[in-house]
C-alpha positions in Angstrom: 6.1 15.1 -1.8 4.6 15.0 1.6 6.3 13.7 4.7 4.5 11.2 7.0 4.0 14.0 9.6 2.4 16.2 6.9 0.0 13.4 6.0 -0.7 12.6 9.6 -1.5 16.3 10.3 -3.6 17.0 7.2 -6.6 19.2 8.1 -9.2 16.8 6.6 -9.5 13.2 5.5 -9.9 14.4 1.9 -6.6 16.3 2.1 -4.9 13.3 3.7 -6.3 11.0 1.0 -5.0 13.3 -1.8 -1.5 13.6 -0.1 -1.3 9.8 0.1 -2.4 9.5 -3.6 0.2 12.0 -4.6 3.0 10.2 -2.7 2.0 6.9 -4.2 1.9 8.1 -7.8 5.0 10.2 -7.8 6.8 9.9 -4.5 9.5 7.6 -3.2 9.0 3.9 -3.9 8.7 3.2 -0.2 5.2 4.7 -0.1 4.1 2.1 -2.7 5.8 -0.7 -0.9 4.2 0.2 2.5 0.8 0.7 0.9 0.9 -2.7 -0.7 1.7 -4.3 2.7 -1.0 -2.3 4.5 -3.7 -3.1 1.9 -2.6 -6.8 1.9 -3.0 -6.8 5.7 -6.6 -5.6 5.3 -7.5 -8.6 3.2 -9.1 -11.4 5.2 -6.9 -14.5 6.0 -8.5 -16.6 3.3 -8.2 -13.9 0.7 -4.5 -13.4 1.5 -3.9 -17.2 1.3 -5.7 -17.5 -2.0 -4.5 -14.1 -3.4 -8.1 -13.3 -4.3 -11.0 -11.2 -3.1 -14.0 -13.3 -2.0 -15.6 -10.9 0.5 -17.4 -7.8 -0.5 -16.3 -5.8 2.5 -14.8 -2.7 0.9 -11.3 -3.3 2.4 -8.1 -4.6 0.8 -7.7 -5.2 -2.9 -10.6 -5.5 -5.3 -11.1 -8.7 -7.3 -9.3 -7.4 -10.4 -6.1 -6.4 -8.4 -6.0 -9.1 -5.7 -3.8 -11.6 -7.5 -1.1 -9.2 -8.8 -1.0 -6.9 -5.8 -1.0 -9.7 -3.3 2.0 -11.1 -5.2 3.7 -7.7 -5.0 2.9 -7.4 -1.3 4.4 -10.8 -0.6 7.5 -9.8 -2.7 7.9 -6.7 -0.6 7.6 -8.7 2.6 10.2 -11.2 1.4 12.6 -8.4 0.5 12.1 -6.7 3.9 12.8 -10.0 5.6 16.1 -10.4 3.9 19.0 -8.9 5.7 20.2 -5.7 3.8 23.6 -7.2 3.1 22.0 -10.2 1.5 19.5 -8.4 -0.8 20.1 -8.9 -4.4 18.2 -5.7 -5.4 18.0 -2.2 -4.1 14.2 -2.2 -4.3 11.6 -5.0 -3.6 9.9 -4.6 -7.0 11.3 -4.2 -10.5 10.9 -0.8 -12.2 8.1 -2.3 -14.3 6.3 -3.8 -11.3 6.7 -0.5 -9.5 5.1 1.4 -12.3 2.1 -1.0 -12.4 1.8 -0.9 -8.6 1.8 2.9 -8.5 -1.1 3.0 -11.0 -3.1 0.3 -9.2 -2.5 1.3 -5.6 -3.3 5.0 -6.1 -7.0 4.1 -6.2 -6.8 2.7 -2.7 -5.7 6.1 -1.1 -9.0 6.4 0.8 -8.4 3.0 2.5 -4.9 4.1 3.3 -6.1 7.3 4.9 -8.6 5.2 6.9 -5.7 3.1 8.1 -3.7 6.2 9.1 -6.6 7.4 11.1 -7.1 4.0 12.7 -3.5 3.4 13.6 -2.7 6.9 14.8 -6.0 8.0 16.2 -6.3 11.0 14.0 -9.1 12.1 11.8 -11.2 14.8 10.4 
């Protein structure tokens, strides 16, 4: 799998997108958890609140995925907000939820590459 530095320093956006997709589909679970939160943050406020997609703006979750992936993102946030010694589980999602999230989130790799470029000021 690719490190965050390798993704950040990828020579092209296409390479960065593919590295992100690979990490989401087969990498450590933390890539999936972070991707869920980043994509959820890209939803508009009203979409986050309703766990739907109501704006055709090309960012965040699509209409089919909005409800389930918003729920997963909120679960990740709640898990992260819990002090480590008080967490009941080692991961924020169950193995079955993680498997589903990996499949669904991989298609958003381009948006995640966009976010890397935006946040870090990199791009190709």
